[in-house]
LOTIDO-660357 format. One record per residue: residue in three letters; x, z, y of N, C-alpha, C in turn. Coordinates in pm, whole numbers, plus 50000, padded with zeros to 5 digits. Layout:
<zators>
ALAXZYXZYXZY...
</zators>
This chain:
<zators>
ALA631754357861778632084355461918630834356962006LYS629694352061956628454353162033628084367762054ALA628244375761946627904389961956628824397062055LEU630104393362054631054399662145630764395962290SER630324383562311630024379162448628854386962507LEU628004392462421626864400462466627244415162483GLU628524418262457629034431962465628214441362379ALA627934436962257627154444962164627884457862129LYS627124468662116627694481562076627494484361927ILE626614476461866626404477461722626474463461664LEU627304461561564627444448561498626984449661353LEU626164440261311625744439261172626414426861112LEU627304428961016628054417960955627644416560809ASP627004405460776626494403160642627394393160569GLU628194398060475629144389760398629944380660492PRO630634386260591631304377960692632474369860640THR632994373360521634164366160469633814356160360ALA632524353760340632094345560226632654331460230SER632844325860348633254311860356634504309860442ILE635364320160447636594318760524637794321660436THR638964317660481640194319060402640724333360410GLU641744336260325642364349460327643004352160463HIS643644342060520644274343660651643234346760758GLU642114339760753641044342060850640414355860830THR640334360160703639814373460674640694384260735ALA642014382560720642944392260778642794392960929ALA642624381360993642434380961138641124387861178LEU640074385561098638784391961126638904407061118PHE639574412061014639704426460997640514432761111THR641524425561159642284430361275641364431961396LEU640494422061416639534422661527638554434261508LEU638054436061386637084446761361637694460461386ARG638954462161348639614475061372639754477561523ARG640054467161598640174468661743638824472461804LEU637764465861757636424468961807636044483361773ARG636424487861654636124501661616636814511461712GLU638054508461748638784517061842638134517161980GLU637424506162012636744505262142635354511462139GLY634964516862022633704523862012632544515861958VAL632794503561913631714495461855631424500461713ALA630144502761684629714506961550629354494561469MET629694494761341629474482861258628864486361124LEU627914478061081627404478260945627994466060875PHE628794468460773629544457760707628994456260565VAL628294445260540627684442760409628604433860326SER628984438560208629894430760123629774435359979HIS630024425859885630114429659744631564429559697LYS632504427159791633924426759757634524440559776LEU634924446759665635394460559671636614462259759GLU637564452859749638784454359826638494454459976GLU637514446660018637154446460160636554459760203VAL635724465360119635094478260151636164488960168PHE637104489460073638164499560082639124496660198ASN639214484060235640144480060342639624483660481ILE638314482360501637794482960638636824494460665ALA636154499560561635054509060585635534523460602ASP634784531160682635004545660695634114553260599ARG632884548460583631944554260488631244542960413VAL630664546060298630014535760219628654540460170THR627684531560180626364533560121626164522860014VAL625724526959897625534517659785624044515759761LEU623594503259763622214500059731622144494059591ARG621244499359509621024493859375619534493759347ASP619014481859316617594480159289616734485359405GLY617214482759529616444486359646616484501059684LYS617324508959616617404523259645618854527259671ASN619024538359741620364543459768620954549859642ALA622094544659598622824551059488623934559959543ALA624314557359667625264565859740624954564059887ASP625004574659963624544574060102625614579460196GLY626324570360262627284574360364628444582660314VAL628934579760195630034587560138631344583660207PRO632134593360255633434590060315634334582860215MET635044572660261635894564960171636994573460110ALA637384584060179638414592960124637944599859997GLU636624600659977636074607159858635664597159750MET635904584259775635414573859685636574567159612THR636444565659480637404557959402636774544759363ARG637604535359323637084522259284636144523659165GLN636544531259063635724532558943634394539358975LYS634424549359062633204556259100632264546859175LEU632834538659264632014529259340631364518959249VAL632144513459155631594503659061630484509958978SER630704522158931629704528958850628404530658927GLN628494533959055627284535559136626604522259163MET627384511559173626814498359201626054492759081ILE626554495258961625944489058843625154498858758GLY625254511858789624454521658717625054526058586ARG626314522858562627004527258441628494526558467ASP629264532958380630714533058397631274519158379GLU632434516758437633064503658427633564500958286ARG633754511558209634164510358068635494502958054VAL636394505458146637694498858137638404502858009ALA638284515657973638984520357853638534512557729LYS637264508757725636744501457610637444488157592LEU637854482057701638514469057695639864469857628ARG640454481757625641844483057580641974487557436GLU640864488457364640924493357227641374482357133ARG642554476957161643104466157079644594468557059ALA645054466456938646484467256909646954453156878VAL647594446856975647944432656960649434430256942ASP650244440756956651694438956952652174432856821SER651484436156711651914431256580651054419656530ALA650114414956611649234404056569649994390856565ASP649464381256490650104368156478650114360956612ILE651174353256635651234344756754650404332256728VAL649434329656816648554318156797648924306456888MET649604309356998650054298757088651414302757144GLU652334293157145653664296057200654194283857274ALA654684286457394655314275857474656794279257490LYS657634269157472659074271057487659624260157578GLY660034264157697660674254857790659834243157832LEU658514245357850657634234157886657914229058027SER657814216158042657774209858174656564200558175THR656034198058294654844189658305655024179458416SER654154169658415654204159258518653794164558655ASP653194176658658652814182858785653984190258850GLY655084192058776656244198758835656594212158776HIS655874216758674656254229158607657594227058536ARG658364237758524659624236758453659944249958382ASP660504248458265660954259858184659874270458166ILE658684265958128657564275158104657614280057960SER657744293157943657794299057809656904311357804PHE656074312157703655234323957681654694323557539SER654184334957494653524335557363652214343157379LEU651234339257300649914345457301649574349757160ARG649204362457143648894367757010647384368156986ARG647024368656859645614369056824644954381656883GLY643844379656951643124390857009643724396357137GLU644684389257193645334393857316644714387157438ILE644694394457550644334388657679645624387957761LEU646124375857779647374373657851647044368457990GLY647434375858093647104372258229648164363558295PHE647704354258379648584346158463648204348958608TYR649084355858680648804359358819649774352158911GLY649274348159026650124341959126649334339259252LEU650034337259361649364333859486648904319359483VAL648104315359581647614301559587648794291959587GLY648724281759500649804271959490650864275459388ALA650634286159310651624290359211651674281059091GLY650584273459068650574263858958649944268758830ARG649114279158837648514284758715647474275358655SER646484271458735645434262558685646024249158644GLU646974244258722647604231358692648334231758557LEU648934243258525649624244658396648634243258281MET647504250158290646524249658182645974235458164LYS645674228958276645144215358267646184205758212ALA647454208058245648514199458193648644201058042MET648554213457993648664215857849647494209757774LEU646324209357838645124204157771644914189257794GLY645684183457885645414169557923646544159857904GLY647464162857813648524153457781649564151657889ALA649724161857977650674160558088651954168458065VAL652174173357942653424180257909654504169657889THR655614171057960656674160857954657924165557882GLY657994178557852659174183557782658914197357727GLY659814202057640659644215057577658754214057454GLU658334225757405657554226157281656364235557296LEU655214230757252653994238857246653534239457102THR653334251557049652864253056912651554260756911ILE650654256656822649394263556800649384268056654ASN649254281056633649294286656497650524281956421GLY651644281556491652924278356428653224263656409LYS652294254856448652494240556429652614233456564PRO653534223856576653684216556702652364210156746ALA652084211056875650814205656927651084197657053ARG650474186057058650484178157181649034174057207ILE648404181057297646974179657319646714168657421ARG645934158757383645694147257470644544149457568ASP643514156657523642354158657611641544170657562MET640504174157637639704185857604638964184257472HIS638584171957441637894169457315638804173057197GLU640044169157204640994172457098641344187357100ALA641414193157220641734207457231640744215857151LEU639454212557163638434220057090638364215756944GLY638274202656921638064197756785639204200556690LYS640434199256737641604200756649642244214456658TYR642234220256779642994232656799642114244756833ARG640814242956840639854253756867640134260856999ILE640434253057102640704258457235639544255157328GLY639024265157398637994263157499638554265757638TYR637934259857739638434261057876637284263557972VAL637234275558029636244278958131636864275758266SER636404265058328636994260258453636664269358570GLU637584270058667637304277458790636204270558870ASP636034257658850635004249858920633804248358827ARG633024258958816631934258758719630884248258753LYS630664245658882629634236058920630104221758905GLY631384219358929631894205658922632404201758785GLU632984211358710633584208158581632984215958465GLY632534228258491632104236758380630684234258332LEU629824229258420628414227758386627874214358433VAL626774210158370626014198758419624764204558484LEU624784205758615623794213658687622374208258673ILE622224195358651620864189758641620294190958501HIS621104196058407620624197958270620224212458247SER619564214858137619024228158108620094237558055VAL619734250358049620604260457987620894256457843LYS619864252457772620014248557631620994237157615GLU620854226957697621724215157686623174218457723ASN623364227157822624714230657863625444238757757VAL624754247957694625394255957589625634247557465ALA624694238657435624784230857311625744219057319ILE626244216057438627054203957455628314204257368THR628824216257339630044217257257629754217157108ILE628474217657069628154218556926627224207456879TRP626984197456963626054186856924626484180056794GLN627764177356779628214170656657627944179256534ARG628004192356552627804201356439626344202356397ILE625434201356494624024203356461623254190256446ALA623904179056481623224166056469623084161856324ARG622094154056296621854149056161621964133656161PHE621184127056080621234112556061621114105156194LEU622034095756216622084087556337622284095856464GLY622844107756448623124116156564621914123256621LEU620804122756551619594129356601619624144256571ILE619104152156664619044166656647617614170456616PRO617354176456499615994180156461615364189556563PRO614054188556584613364197256680613624212056651GLY613934219456755614144233856741615564237856703THR616344228356652617704231756607618584236356723GLU618484229056834619284232456952618974246557000ALA617704249557013617284262657064617754273856972ARG617614271756841618044282156745619544284356751ALA620304273656775621754274956781622204281856910VAL621484279657016621884284357149621424298657178GLN620224302157132619604314857171620484327157149PRO621184328457036622004340657016623074342557123PHE623614331757174624684332857274624114335757413VAL622944330157442622264333357567621864348057567ASP621424352957452621044367057441622264376157454ARG623344372457387624544380857390625084382357531LEU625094371657606625614372157742624584376757844GLU623374379557797622294384457883622084375158003VAL622004362157972621744352258077620314353958125ARG620154356258254618814357858310618244344158344THR617314339658261616704326658280615264327158228PRO614324320458296612944320458248612804314858108SER613644304858076613614298757943614884290757922LEU615104286457799616264278157769616164264557836ASN614974260857877614764247857942614974248358093GLN615294260158145615544261458289616764253158329THR616654245958439617784238258491618884247858537VAL620114245658490621214254658520621464255858670GLY621264244958743621484245258887620584255058960ASN619504259558896618584269058959618944283558930LEU619964285858847620374299458815621314304858922SER621464318158925622434324359015623844320858969GLY624824322859058626204319859022626684327658902GLY626304340258893626714348458779626144343458649ASN624874339658649624254334558527624784320658491GLN625114312758591625764299958562627094302258491GLN627854312058537629144314758474628954319658331LYS627934327458306627664331958170627344320058079VAL626594310458130626294298358052627574290658024SER628454289858124629724282858108630574289057998ILE630544302357987631284309257882630574307857748ALA629244308557750628464308157626628714295457545LYS628934284157612629114271657538630374271857454TRP631404279257500632634279957421632524290057309LEU631734300657330631484309957221630674303157112ALA629714294957153628914287557055629784278156973ALA630854273057034631744263656966632784270656879ASN632734284056875633694291856795635144289356837ALA635364288756968636744287157017637574299156975GLU638784296656927639684307356885640664311156995ILE640914301857086641714304457205640864300357325LEU640714309457419639864306757535640674308157663ILE640734297357739641384297557870640304299957974VAL640434310758049639404314858144640024314958284ASP639564305858369640174303758500639264309458610GLU639724320058675638974326658784637524329258741PRO637314337358638635974338458578634934345558663THR635344353258765634344360958838634314358158987VAL634864346959029634824343559172633384341059216GLY632974347559323631664344859382630484350359307ILE630704360459221629564366259149629474381159179ASP628304386859153628064400859189628834410259096ILE628984422659138629834432259068629314435558928LYS627984435958910627454439058777627794427958679THR627574415358720627894404158632629404403458609LYS630164406658710631624407058697632024416958589THR631424428858591631724438858490631244434458353ASP630084427958347629584422558220630604412958159ILE631174404258242632134394358193633424401058149HIS633874411158223635064418658181634844424858043GLU633684430858024633374437157895633294426657785LEU632704415157817632604404457718633994399757674LEU634894397957769636244393557735636914403657642GLY636704416557671637254426857583636644426457444GLU635324424057438634634423557309635114411957223ILE635194400057282635584388457201637064389157164ALA637864395657248639274397557213639374406757091ARG638574417257088638584426156970638114418856846GLU637304408556864636834400656750637854390256706GLY638984389356777640064380356737640274368156822VAL639444366356926639654355057017640834358357109SER641734348757125642884350457214642564344157349ILE642914351057457642464346857590643644345357686LEU643674333957754644574331957867643734333657993LEU643994344158069643194347558186643954344058314ILE643384335058392643924331658524643054338458628SER643664346458713642874353158817643754356558936SER643194354759055643864359159176643274372259225ASP642394378059143641794391159170642674401659104MET643514408259182644484417759127643814429059048PRO642764435759101642114446259022641564441058890GLU641014428958890640514422958766641644421158666MET642764415758713643904413358625644414426358564VAL644544436658647645064449458600644084456058503ALA642794454458527641784460758441641674454058306VAL641854440858301641484433358180642674429158094ALA643774424758155644864418558079645694428858003ASP646224424557888647174432857812648574431457870ARG648964419257899650244416357966649954406858082ILE650824407058181650624398458298651884390458324LEU651744377158322652834368258360652664364658507VAL653744365458582653704362658726654244348658750MET653454340258819653874326658849654114324858998HIS655104316559028655424313159167656134299659165GLY655684290559250656354277659258656384269959127PHE655274270659051655134263358925656134268258819ARG656544280858833657414287158733656854300758695ILE657174305358575656924319258538658144327158582VAL657954336658672659094343658730659214358058683GLY658294362458599658404376058548657214379858463GLU657344391058394656264396458311656104411258341VAL654854415658348654554429758372653804435158251ALA654354445758191653664452458081652584461258144ASN651344457258132650254463258208649884477058156ASP650024487258241649604500758203648204503858256HIS647544493858315646184494858368646074504858483GLN647204508258542647214516458663647444507158781TYR646444505858865646474495458969647694496559058GLU648004508459104649124509959197650434505559132ASN650654509759007651894506258938651994491158915ALA650924485458858650964471258821651024462358944SER650244465459046650224456859165651584456959235LYS652224468459241653554469259302654564461059223ALA654494462159089655434454759004655234439659019ILE653984435359025653684421059038654184415659172MET653834422459280654224417559412655724418359433ALA656374428159369657834429159380658504416859321LYS657964412059208658544400059146658334387759234ILE657154386759294656884375259382657804375659504HIS657914387359566658764388459686660224385859652GLU660664390359535662044388059493662344373159484VAL661444365659425661644351259410661574344359546GLU660644348659631660544342759765661844344659843GLU662424356559832663694359259901664814350659845GLU664824348859711665844340359649665694325959696ASP664454321259704664214307459749664634305659894GLU664334315659978664724314760119666244314560134ALA666914322960053668374323560059668984310260015ALA668384304359909668884291559860668694280559963SER667544280960033667274270760136668224272360254ALA668504284960290669394287560403670834283660371GLY671194285360240672564281860198672774267060192
</zators>
């Protein structure tokens, strides 16, 4: 507003949507389009691909302080090409799909689950080495479903793990008895202890395993147990003793994932794994999920990032109003999958409106 009051002819916008809602973002883009029609020139800085494709006429890509692409018309740019230029390598989406999971054993199955949060008739199955996506708009009940299953809030139906009935009381039992890990969407509030070190955060899930007499951990044991996972995830940190709160958001998320890999989780629930992180780290995490799935880890992926869901998941369950309202067999073609997903959501919304009107 201040810039507009000065009747500026050139606007520089640096991550203008970082702290606003989707509705506010849509309103901002409407304003920017109007200003463009009035002849205002704009430099729009963003790491969000959808925003770039939504609003930009041309794109310049900076990588390591140098131009990787200079003023390329958006009509000549594809998402995969843009990502490749941003990170300096291909997105390797095809590598993520080198898994045959249709005939793999079912490791988790829900039949007609209801929860104290209001979920009803939730049914799904997860196979070994599969990435099963849960997509829905805000308020669909995806995160709440996972927390209910892990926190003793299931009130009806049946949940089985490796073919045996399971009633999970808390996260401690989820990991200890059922080998389930949970990467929270709130990495700072729930996923990590920010005042503790990288070493302590990764080791928190394996202390019982590495502790000796009277619960004491021999010198060096923690570091030796943690280092391979920090290396595998390429966590950028001066040392294992670095306070996690001092790391970038992307490296914090890698630490959050590393602790569950260290614990040998066989089922991993990953909730909004790449929110607020840069595109290179985002791609690193996508590749990691594909790698551990090929190694036999089964993944429940919750994401409101449609391109992420289409790129990574084998199947996509669509949630709306605390229900599963459909399934999309993902062909990894964004246009096809996104249309199918939104069609299911709109269909249910229309049914709900008709029921309310009746």
